[in-house]
PDB file of N, CA, C and O in Angstrom:
ATOM      1  N   MET A   1       8.159 -15.769   2.535  1.00  0.00           N
ATOM      2  CA  MET A   1       7.429 -16.069   1.781  1.00  0.00           C
ATOM      3  C   MET A   1       7.045 -14.909   0.873  1.00  0.00           C
ATOM      4  O   MET A   1       7.052 -13.678   0.901  1.00  0.00           O
ATOM      5  N   ARG A   2       6.793 -15.648   0.263  1.00  0.00           N
ATOM      6  CA  ARG A   2       7.125 -14.965  -1.434  1.00  0.00           C
ATOM      7  C   ARG A   2       5.349 -14.209  -1.289  1.00  0.00           C
ATOM      8  O   ARG A   2       5.345 -13.011  -1.577  1.00  0.00           O
ATOM      9  N   PHE A   3       4.069 -14.743  -0.926  1.00  0.00           N
ATOM     10  CA  PHE A   3       2.909 -13.898  -1.161  1.00  0.00           C
ATOM     11  C   PHE A   3       2.216 -13.868   0.594  1.00  0.00           C
ATOM     12  O   PHE A   3       2.230 -14.593   1.589  1.00  0.00           O
ATOM     13  N   MET A   4       1.783 -12.848   0.265  1.00  0.00           N
ATOM     14  CA  MET A   4       1.183 -12.621   1.515  1.00  0.00           C
ATOM     15  C   MET A   4      -0.374 -12.023   1.580  1.00  0.00           C
ATOM     16  O   MET A   4      -0.890 -11.236   0.787  1.00  0.00           O
ATOM     17  N   ARG A   5      -0.972 -12.639   2.775  1.00  0.00           N
ATOM     18  CA  ARG A   5      -2.606 -13.011   2.660  1.00  0.00           C
ATOM     19  C   ARG A   5      -2.907 -11.564   3.254  1.00  0.00           C
ATOM     20  O   ARG A   5      -2.170 -11.086   4.116  1.00  0.00           O
ATOM     21  N   LEU A   6      -4.205 -10.769   2.678  1.00  0.00           N
ATOM     22  CA  LEU A   6      -4.536  -9.577   2.835  1.00  0.00           C
ATOM     23  C   LEU A   6      -4.626  -9.298   4.269  1.00  0.00           C
ATOM     24  O   LEU A   6      -4.540  -8.126   4.636  1.00  0.00           O
ATOM     25  N   GLU A   7      -4.789 -10.247   5.133  1.00  0.00           N
ATOM     26  CA  GLU A   7      -5.076  -9.357   6.520  1.00  0.00           C
ATOM     27  C   GLU A   7      -3.512  -9.692   7.080  1.00  0.00           C
ATOM     28  O   GLU A   7      -3.239  -9.565   8.274  1.00  0.00           O
ATOM     29  N   ASP A   8      -2.856  -9.986   6.417  1.00  0.00           N
ATOM     30  CA  ASP A   8      -0.993 -10.079   6.899  1.00  0.00           C
ATOM     31  C   ASP A   8      -0.890  -8.606   6.467  1.00  0.00           C
ATOM     32  O   ASP A   8      -0.170  -7.828   7.092  1.00  0.00           O
ATOM     33  N   VAL A   9      -1.505  -8.279   5.554  1.00  0.00           N
ATOM     34  CA  VAL A   9      -0.733  -6.812   4.782  1.00  0.00           C
ATOM     35  C   VAL A   9      -1.510  -5.488   5.643  1.00  0.00           C
ATOM     36  O   VAL A   9      -1.217  -4.309   5.841  1.00  0.00           O
ATOM     37  N   ALA A  10      -2.802  -6.501   6.072  1.00  0.00           N
ATOM     38  CA  ALA A  10      -2.972  -4.897   6.911  1.00  0.00           C
ATOM     39  C   ALA A  10      -2.572  -4.850   8.381  1.00  0.00           C
ATOM     40  O   ALA A  10      -2.541  -3.885   9.145  1.00  0.00           O
ATOM     41  N   GLU A  11      -2.197  -6.463   8.639  1.00  0.00           N
ATOM     42  CA  GLU A  11      -0.981  -6.381  10.351  1.00  0.00           C
ATOM     43  C   GLU A  11       0.577  -5.431  10.322  1.00  0.00           C
ATOM     44  O   GLU A  11       1.307  -5.013  11.221  1.00  0.00           O
ATOM     45  N   GLU A  12       0.632  -5.350   8.762  1.00  0.00           N
ATOM     46  CA  GLU A  12       1.738  -5.117   8.826  1.00  0.00           C
ATOM     47  C   GLU A  12       2.148  -3.357   8.753  1.00  0.00           C
ATOM     48  O   GLU A  12       3.085  -2.740   9.261  1.00  0.00           O
ATOM     49  N   LEU A  13       0.935  -2.878   7.843  1.00  0.00           N
ATOM     50  CA  LEU A  13       0.358  -1.275   8.061  1.00  0.00           C
ATOM     51  C   LEU A  13      -0.379  -0.748   9.514  1.00  0.00           C
ATOM     52  O   LEU A  13      -0.527   0.346  10.060  1.00  0.00           O
ATOM     53  N   ASN A  14      -0.627  -1.681   9.716  1.00  0.00           N
ATOM     54  CA  ASN A  14      -1.433  -1.392  10.901  1.00  0.00           C
ATOM     55  C   ASN A  14      -2.588  -0.631  10.616  1.00  0.00           C
ATOM     56  O   ASN A  14      -2.611   0.531  11.022  1.00  0.00           O
ATOM     57  N   VAL A  15      -3.617  -1.115   9.946  1.00  0.00           N
ATOM     58  CA  VAL A  15      -4.412  -0.591   8.931  1.00  0.00           C
ATOM     59  C   VAL A  15      -6.046  -1.840   9.423  1.00  0.00           C
ATOM     60  O   VAL A  15      -6.107  -2.862  10.107  1.00  0.00           O
ATOM     61  N   ASN A  16      -6.808  -1.263   8.860  1.00  0.00           N
ATOM     62  CA  ASN A  16      -7.986  -2.751   9.068  1.00  0.00           C
ATOM     63  C   ASN A  16      -7.899  -2.861   7.457  1.00  0.00           C
ATOM     64  O   ASN A  16      -7.573  -2.019   6.620  1.00  0.00           O
ATOM     65  N   MET A  17      -8.377  -4.423   7.306  1.00  0.00           N
ATOM     66  CA  MET A  17      -9.056  -4.724   6.478  1.00  0.00           C
ATOM     67  C   MET A  17      -9.594  -4.059   5.162  1.00  0.00           C
ATOM     68  O   MET A  17      -9.093  -4.008   4.039  1.00  0.00           O
ATOM     69  N   PRO A  18     -10.670  -3.607   5.614  1.00  0.00           N
ATOM     70  CA  PRO A  18     -11.131  -2.215   4.112  1.00  0.00           C
ATOM     71  C   PRO A  18     -10.527  -1.560   3.700  1.00  0.00           C
ATOM     72  O   PRO A  18     -10.754  -1.295   2.519  1.00  0.00           O
ATOM     73  N   VAL A  19      -9.719  -1.078   4.175  1.00  0.00           N
ATOM     74  CA  VAL A  19      -8.440   0.040   4.213  1.00  0.00           C
ATOM     75  C   VAL A  19      -7.606  -1.095   2.526  1.00  0.00           C
ATOM     76  O   VAL A  19      -7.646  -0.914   1.309  1.00  0.00           O
ATOM     77  N   VAL A  20      -7.108  -1.937   3.224  1.00  0.00           N
ATOM     78  CA  VAL A  20      -6.184  -2.848   2.532  1.00  0.00           C
ATOM     79  C   VAL A  20      -7.412  -3.431   1.433  1.00  0.00           C
ATOM     80  O   VAL A  20      -6.892  -3.481   0.318  1.00  0.00           O
ATOM     81  N   ARG A  21      -8.816  -3.872   1.378  1.00  0.00           N
ATOM     82  CA  ARG A  21      -9.273  -3.922   0.206  1.00  0.00           C
ATOM     83  C   ARG A  21      -9.385  -2.849  -0.996  1.00  0.00           C
ATOM     84  O   ARG A  21      -9.349  -2.950  -2.222  1.00  0.00           O
ATOM     85  N   GLY A  22      -9.557  -1.636   0.029  1.00  0.00           N
ATOM     86  CA  GLY A  22      -9.971  -0.475  -1.102  1.00  0.00           C
ATOM     87  C   GLY A  22      -8.412  -0.538  -2.062  1.00  0.00           C
ATOM     88  O   GLY A  22      -8.449  -0.402  -3.285  1.00  0.00           O
ATOM     89  N   LEU A  23      -7.065  -0.766  -1.296  1.00  0.00           N
ATOM     90  CA  LEU A  23      -5.968  -0.290  -2.243  1.00  0.00           C
ATOM     91  C   LEU A  23      -5.914  -1.791  -3.308  1.00  0.00           C
ATOM     92  O   LEU A  23      -5.532  -1.767  -4.478  1.00  0.00           O
ATOM     93  N   VAL A  24      -6.338  -2.890  -2.656  1.00  0.00           N
ATOM     94  CA  VAL A  24      -6.472  -3.654  -3.785  1.00  0.00           C
ATOM     95  C   VAL A  24      -7.819  -3.323  -4.803  1.00  0.00           C
ATOM     96  O   VAL A  24      -7.826  -3.476  -6.025  1.00  0.00           O
ATOM     97  N   ARG A  25      -8.882  -2.857  -4.009  1.00  0.00           N
ATOM     98  CA  ARG A  25      -9.656  -2.682  -5.646  1.00  0.00           C
ATOM     99  C   ARG A  25      -9.538  -1.875  -6.198  1.00  0.00           C
ATOM    100  O   ARG A  25     -10.141  -1.975  -7.267  1.00  0.00           O
ATOM    101  N   SER A  26      -8.845  -0.662  -6.029  1.00  0.00           N
ATOM    102  CA  SER A  26      -8.121   1.019  -6.593  1.00  0.00           C
ATOM    103  C   SER A  26      -7.238  -0.291  -7.423  1.00  0.00           C
ATOM    104  O   SER A  26      -7.209  -0.181  -8.649  1.00  0.00           O
ATOM    105  N   GLY A  27      -6.816  -1.013  -7.061  1.00  0.00           N
ATOM    106  CA  GLY A  27      -5.179  -1.235  -7.846  1.00  0.00           C
ATOM    107  C   GLY A  27      -3.978  -0.908  -7.628  1.00  0.00           C
ATOM    108  O   GLY A  27      -2.929  -1.451  -7.973  1.00  0.00           O
ATOM    109  N   GLU A  28      -4.281   0.470  -6.742  1.00  0.00           N
ATOM    110  CA  GLU A  28      -2.961   1.203  -5.718  1.00  0.00           C
ATOM    111  C   GLU A  28      -1.846  -0.353  -5.207  1.00  0.00           C
ATOM    112  O   GLU A  28      -0.623  -0.241  -5.130  1.00  0.00           O
ATOM    113  N   LEU A  29      -2.599  -1.712  -4.910  1.00  0.00           N
ATOM    114  CA  LEU A  29      -1.752  -2.607  -4.330  1.00  0.00           C
ATOM    115  C   LEU A  29      -2.072  -3.609  -5.187  1.00  0.00           C
ATOM    116  O   LEU A  29      -3.091  -4.294  -5.112  1.00  0.00           O
ATOM    117  N   PRO A  30      -1.138  -3.712  -6.074  1.00  0.00           N
ATOM    118  CA  PRO A  30      -1.988  -5.132  -6.940  1.00  0.00           C
ATOM    119  C   PRO A  30      -1.554  -6.560  -5.980  1.00  0.00           C
ATOM    120  O   PRO A  30      -0.680  -6.742  -5.132  1.00  0.00           O
ATOM    121  N   ALA A  31      -2.546  -7.385  -6.528  1.00  0.00           N
ATOM    122  CA  ALA A  31      -2.857  -8.563  -6.208  1.00  0.00           C
ATOM    123  C   ALA A  31      -3.474  -9.670  -6.494  1.00  0.00           C
ATOM    124  O   ALA A  31      -4.604  -9.260  -6.226  1.00  0.00           O
ATOM    125  N   ILE A  32      -3.679 -11.000  -6.901  1.00  0.00           N
ATOM    126  CA  ILE A  32      -3.823 -11.591  -7.342  1.00  0.00           C
ATOM    127  C   ILE A  32      -4.833 -12.845  -6.553  1.00  0.00           C
ATOM    128  O   ILE A  32      -4.592 -13.455  -5.512  1.00  0.00           O
ATOM    129  N   GLN A  33      -5.781 -12.932  -7.283  1.00  0.00           N
ATOM    130  CA  GLN A  33      -7.216 -13.730  -6.696  1.00  0.00           C
ATOM    131  C   GLN A  33      -6.983 -15.185  -7.065  1.00  0.00           C
ATOM    132  O   GLN A  33      -6.725 -15.527  -8.220  1.00  0.00           O
ATOM    133  N   ILE A  34      -7.095 -16.144  -5.910  1.00  0.00           N
ATOM    134  CA  ILE A  34      -6.707 -17.121  -5.922  1.00  0.00           C
ATOM    135  C   ILE A  34      -7.699 -18.215  -5.628  1.00  0.00           C
ATOM    136  O   ILE A  34      -8.188 -18.473  -4.528  1.00  0.00           O
ATOM    137  N   GLY A  35      -7.886 -18.718  -6.581  1.00  0.00           N
ATOM    138  CA  GLY A  35      -9.024 -19.998  -6.789  1.00  0.00           C
ATOM    139  C   GLY A  35     -10.528 -19.100  -7.283  1.00  0.00           C
ATOM    140  O   GLY A  35     -10.459 -18.154  -8.068  1.00  0.00           O
ATOM    141  N   GLY A  36     -12.062 -19.657  -6.580  1.00  0.00           N
ATOM    142  CA  GLY A  36     -12.737 -19.333  -6.816  1.00  0.00           C
ATOM    143  C   GLY A  36     -14.178 -18.747  -5.331  1.00  0.00           C
ATOM    144  O   GLY A  36     -15.398 -18.663  -5.187  1.00  0.00           O
ATOM    145  N   ARG A  37     -12.689 -18.463  -4.464  1.00  0.00           N
ATOM    146  CA  ARG A  37     -13.660 -18.190  -3.550  1.00  0.00           C
ATOM    147  C   ARG A  37     -13.388 -17.152  -2.579  1.00  0.00           C
ATOM    148  O   ARG A  37     -13.664 -16.945  -1.397  1.00  0.00           O
ATOM    149  N   GLY A  38     -12.498 -16.349  -3.863  1.00  0.00           N
ATOM    150  CA  GLY A  38     -12.391 -15.125  -2.975  1.00  0.00           C
ATOM    151  C   GLY A  38     -10.998 -14.742  -2.123  1.00  0.00           C
ATOM    152  O   GLY A  38     -10.793 -13.836  -1.316  1.00  0.00           O
ATOM    153  N   LEU A  39     -10.083 -15.855  -2.659  1.00  0.00           N
ATOM    154  CA  LEU A  39      -8.867 -15.686  -1.624  1.00  0.00           C
ATOM    155  C   LEU A  39      -7.889 -14.647  -2.179  1.00  0.00           C
ATOM    156  O   LEU A  39      -7.559 -14.951  -3.325  1.00  0.00           O
ATOM    157  N   TRP A  40      -7.430 -13.739  -1.823  1.00  0.00           N
ATOM    158  CA  TRP A  40      -6.410 -12.570  -2.548  1.00  0.00           C
ATOM    159  C   TRP A  40      -5.181 -12.826  -1.664  1.00  0.00           C
ATOM    160  O   TRP A  40      -4.997 -13.250  -0.523  1.00  0.00           O
ATOM    161  N   ARG A  41      -4.536 -12.454  -2.521  1.00  0.00           N
ATOM    162  CA  ARG A  41      -2.919 -12.515  -2.258  1.00  0.00           C
ATOM    163  C   ARG A  41      -1.925 -11.449  -2.761  1.00  0.00           C
ATOM    164  O   ARG A  41      -1.837 -11.281  -3.977  1.00  0.00           O
ATOM    165  N   VAL A  42      -1.415 -10.953  -2.193  1.00  0.00           N
ATOM    166  CA  VAL A  42      -0.421  -9.911  -2.335  1.00  0.00           C
ATOM    167  C   VAL A  42       1.074 -10.160  -2.403  1.00  0.00           C
ATOM    168  O   VAL A  42       1.622 -10.605  -1.395  1.00  0.00           O
ATOM    169  N   GLU A  43       1.886  -9.881  -3.648  1.00  0.00           N
ATOM    170  CA  GLU A  43       3.092 -10.895  -3.549  1.00  0.00           C
ATOM    171  C   GLU A  43       4.706  -9.895  -2.939  1.00  0.00           C
ATOM    172  O   GLU A  43       5.232  -9.044  -3.656  1.00  0.00           O
ATOM    173  N   ARG A  44       5.084 -10.156  -1.929  1.00  0.00           N
ATOM    174  CA  ARG A  44       5.927  -9.598  -1.103  1.00  0.00           C
ATOM    175  C   ARG A  44       6.324  -8.399  -1.372  1.00  0.00           C
ATOM    176  O   ARG A  44       6.131  -7.442  -0.622  1.00  0.00           O
ATOM    177  N   SER A  45       7.223  -8.321  -3.043  1.00  0.00           N
ATOM    178  CA  SER A  45       7.669  -7.824  -3.998  1.00  0.00           C
ATOM    179  C   SER A  45       7.022  -6.722  -4.431  1.00  0.00           C
ATOM    180  O   SER A  45       7.566  -5.671  -4.769  1.00  0.00           O
ATOM    181  N   GLU A  46       5.750  -6.977  -4.424  1.00  0.00           N
ATOM    182  CA  GLU A  46       4.831  -5.971  -4.986  1.00  0.00           C
ATOM    183  C   GLU A  46       4.378  -4.718  -3.068  1.00  0.00           C
ATOM    184  O   GLU A  46       4.255  -3.520  -2.812  1.00  0.00           O
ATOM    185  N   PHE A  47       4.326  -5.666  -2.511  1.00  0.00           N
ATOM    186  CA  PHE A  47       3.717  -4.929  -0.902  1.00  0.00           C
ATOM    187  C   PHE A  47       5.121  -3.901  -0.772  1.00  0.00           C
ATOM    188  O   PHE A  47       4.876  -2.753  -0.403  1.00  0.00           O
ATOM    189  N   GLU A  48       6.475  -4.224  -1.035  1.00  0.00           N
ATOM    190  CA  GLU A  48       7.618  -3.411  -0.759  1.00  0.00           C
ATOM    191  C   GLU A  48       7.446  -1.929  -1.800  1.00  0.00           C
ATOM    192  O   GLU A  48       7.774  -0.822  -1.373  1.00  0.00           O
ATOM    193  N   ALA A  49       6.955  -2.119  -3.023  1.00  0.00           N
ATOM    194  CA  ALA A  49       7.077  -1.561  -3.614  1.00  0.00           C
ATOM    195  C   ALA A  49       5.761  -0.378  -3.349  1.00  0.00           C
ATOM    196  O   ALA A  49       5.790   0.852  -3.395  1.00  0.00           O
ATOM    197  N   TYR A  50       4.970  -1.051  -3.147  1.00  0.00           N
ATOM    198  CA  TYR A  50       3.572   0.085  -2.902  1.00  0.00           C
ATOM    199  C   TYR A  50       4.259   0.669  -1.682  1.00  0.00           C
ATOM    200  O   TYR A  50       4.129   1.892  -1.743  1.00  0.00           O
ATOM    201  N   VAL A  51       5.058   0.244  -0.403  1.00  0.00           N
ATOM    202  CA  VAL A  51       5.350   0.917   0.740  1.00  0.00           C
ATOM    203  C   VAL A  51       6.408   1.806   0.472  1.00  0.00           C
ATOM    204  O   VAL A  51       6.480   2.844   1.129  1.00  0.00           O
ATOM    205  N   GLU A  52       7.376   1.508  -0.543  1.00  0.00           N
ATOM    206  CA  GLU A  52       8.608   2.380  -1.060  1.00  0.00           C
ATOM    207  C   GLU A  52       7.658   3.837  -2.294  1.00  0.00           C
ATOM    208  O   GLU A  52       7.750   5.053  -2.466  1.00  0.00           O
ATOM    209  N   ARG A  53       7.187   3.179  -2.610  1.00  0.00           N
ATOM    210  CA  ARG A  53       5.629   4.456  -3.575  1.00  0.00           C
ATOM    211  C   ARG A  53       5.168   5.351  -2.326  1.00  0.00           C
ATOM    212  O   ARG A  53       5.296   6.550  -2.577  1.00  0.00           O
ATOM    213  N   GLN A  54       4.791   5.150  -1.369  1.00  0.00           N
ATOM    214  CA  GLN A  54       4.154   5.489  -0.130  1.00  0.00           C
ATOM    215  C   GLN A  54       4.896   7.012   0.367  1.00  0.00           C
ATOM    216  O   GLN A  54       4.428   8.121   0.621  1.00  0.00           O
ATOM    217  N   TYR A  55       6.688   6.276   0.358  1.00  0.00           N
ATOM    218  CA  TYR A  55       7.650   6.933   1.267  1.00  0.00           C
ATOM    219  C   TYR A  55       7.815   7.720   0.116  1.00  0.00           C
ATOM    220  O   TYR A  55       8.209   8.720   0.717  1.00  0.00           O
ATOM    221  N   ALA A  56       7.828   8.143  -1.339  1.00  0.00           N
ATOM    222  CA  ALA A  56       8.143   8.778  -1.767  1.00  0.00           C
ATOM    223  C   ALA A  56       7.186  10.191  -2.481  1.00  0.00           C
ATOM    224  O   ALA A  56       7.463  11.265  -3.014  1.00  0.00           O
ATOM    225  N   ALA A  57       6.047   9.490  -2.143  1.00  0.00           N
ATOM    226  CA  ALA A  57       4.893  10.318  -2.299  1.00  0.00           C
ATOM    227  C   ALA A  57       4.824  11.054  -0.774  1.00  0.00           C
ATOM    228  O   ALA A  57       4.118  12.050  -0.619  1.00  0.00           O
ATOM    229  N   SER A  58       5.557  10.524   0.252  1.00  0.00           N
ATOM    230  CA  SER A  58       4.906  11.232   1.869  1.00  0.00           C
ATOM    231  C   SER A  58       6.610  13.109   1.675  1.00  0.00           C
ATOM    232  O   SER A  58       6.732  14.286   2.015  1.00  0.00           O
ATOM    233  N   ARG A  59       7.543  11.790   0.772  1.00  0.00           N
ATOM    234  CA  ARG A  59       8.768  12.639   0.463  1.00  0.00           C
ATOM    235  C   ARG A  59       7.883  14.546  -0.214  1.00  0.00           C
ATOM    236  O   ARG A  59       7.771  15.600   0.412  1.00  0.00           O
ATOM    237  N   GLU A  60       7.545  14.268  -1.354  1.00  0.00           N
ATOM    238  CA  GLU A  60       7.562  14.622  -2.372  1.00  0.00           C
ATOM    239  C   GLU A  60       6.270  15.451  -1.829  1.00  0.00           C
ATOM    240  O   GLU A  60       6.289  16.501  -2.471  1.00  0.00           O
ATOM    241  N   ALA A  61       5.186  15.462  -0.966  1.00  0.00           N
ATOM    242  CA  ALA A  61       4.194  16.501  -0.421  1.00  0.00           C
ATOM    243  C   ALA A  61       5.475  17.146   0.918  1.00  0.00           C
ATOM    244  O   ALA A  61       5.285  18.253   1.421  1.00  0.00           O
ATOM    245  N   ALA A  62       6.281  16.575   1.192  1.00  0.00           N
ATOM    246  CA  ALA A  62       6.721  17.349   2.641  1.00  0.00           C
ATOM    247  C   ALA A  62       7.567  18.310   2.047  1.00  0.00           C
ATOM    248  O   ALA A  62       7.488  19.411   2.592  1.00  0.00           O
ATOM    249  N   GLU A  63       8.271  18.242   1.196  1.00  0.00           N
ATOM    250  CA  GLU A  63       8.925  19.190   0.052  1.00  0.00           C
ATOM    251  C   GLU A  63       7.544  19.946  -0.661  1.00  0.00           C
ATOM    252  O   GLU A  63       7.875  20.938  -0.011  1.00  0.00           O
ATOM    253  N   LYS A  64       6.812  20.214  -1.094  1.00  0.00           N
ATOM    254  CA  LYS A  64       6.124  20.714  -1.751  1.00  0.00           C
ATOM    255  C   LYS A  64       5.646  21.640  -0.260  1.00  0.00           C
ATOM    256  O   LYS A  64       5.898  22.841  -0.157  1.00  0.00           O
ATOM    257  N   HIS A  65       5.132  21.071   0.516  1.00  0.00           N
ATOM    258  CA  HIS A  65       4.300  21.607   1.397  1.00  0.00           C
ATOM    259  C   HIS A  65       5.209  23.181   2.397  1.00  0.00           C
ATOM    260  O   HIS A  65       4.665  24.172   2.884  1.00  0.00           O
ATOM    261  N   LYS A  66       7.218  22.671   2.368  1.00  0.00           N
ATOM    262  CA  LYS A  66       8.282  23.052   2.319  1.00  0.00           C
ATOM    263  C   LYS A  66       8.335  24.477   1.626  1.00  0.00           C
ATOM    264  O   LYS A  66       8.195  25.598   2.115  1.00  0.00           O
ATOM    265  N   SER A  67       8.535  24.145   0.573  1.00  0.00           N
ATOM    266  CA  SER A  67       8.599  25.242  -0.366  1.00  0.00           C
ATOM    267  C   SER A  67       7.124  26.079  -0.066  1.00  0.00           C
ATOM    268  O   SER A  67       7.290  27.183  -0.585  1.00  0.00           O
ATOM    269  N   GLU A  68       6.257  26.046   0.324  1.00  0.00           N
ATOM    270  CA  GLU A  68       4.885  26.631   0.209  1.00  0.00           C
ATOM    271  C   GLU A  68       5.216  27.599   1.087  1.00  0.00           C
ATOM    272  O   GLU A  68       5.104  28.703   0.553  1.00  0.00           O
ATOM    273  N   GLN A  69       5.585  27.653   2.236  1.00  0.00           N
ATOM    274  CA  GLN A  69       5.654  28.201   3.769  1.00  0.00           C
ATOM    275  C   GLN A  69       6.248  29.458   3.244  1.00  0.00           C
ATOM    276  O   GLN A  69       7.128  29.317   2.395  1.00  0.00           O
ATOM    277  N   PRO A  70       5.846  30.934   3.684  1.00  0.00           N
ATOM    278  CA  PRO A  70       6.428  31.459   3.497  1.00  0.00           C
ATOM    279  C   PRO A  70       7.539  32.202   4.183  1.00  0.00           C
ATOM    280  O   PRO A  70       7.349  32.425   5.378  1.00  0.00           O
ATOM    281  N   ALA A  71       8.728  32.651   3.623  1.00  0.00           N
ATOM    282  CA  ALA A  71      10.060  32.609   4.309  1.00  0.00           C
ATOM    283  C   ALA A  71      10.024  33.782   5.408  1.00  0.00           C
ATOM    284  O   ALA A  71       9.082  34.574   5.437  1.00  0.00           O
ATOM    285  N   GLU A  72      10.984  33.844   6.215  1.00  0.00           N
ATOM    286  CA  GLU A  72      10.833  34.435   7.301  1.00  0.00           C
ATOM    287  C   GLU A  72      11.571  35.055   7.807  1.00  0.00           C
ATOM    288  O   GLU A  72      11.296  35.587   8.883  1.00  0.00           O
TER     289      GLU A  72
END
């Protein structure tokens, strides 16, 4: 399926809906609005790219944390 509902995104990430809405509102997770009833959809490729960015940020944070540890 090309597009995911926000509920599907929340389920995939195991977070609640306010978290997903915040990601969409901030632009961190690109989404499109369908129709005038406030239906939002996230393209699967955008979701996967978001997950990859989060992995990269986590790796970077771990490396930074590791480099800041005093040598034993």
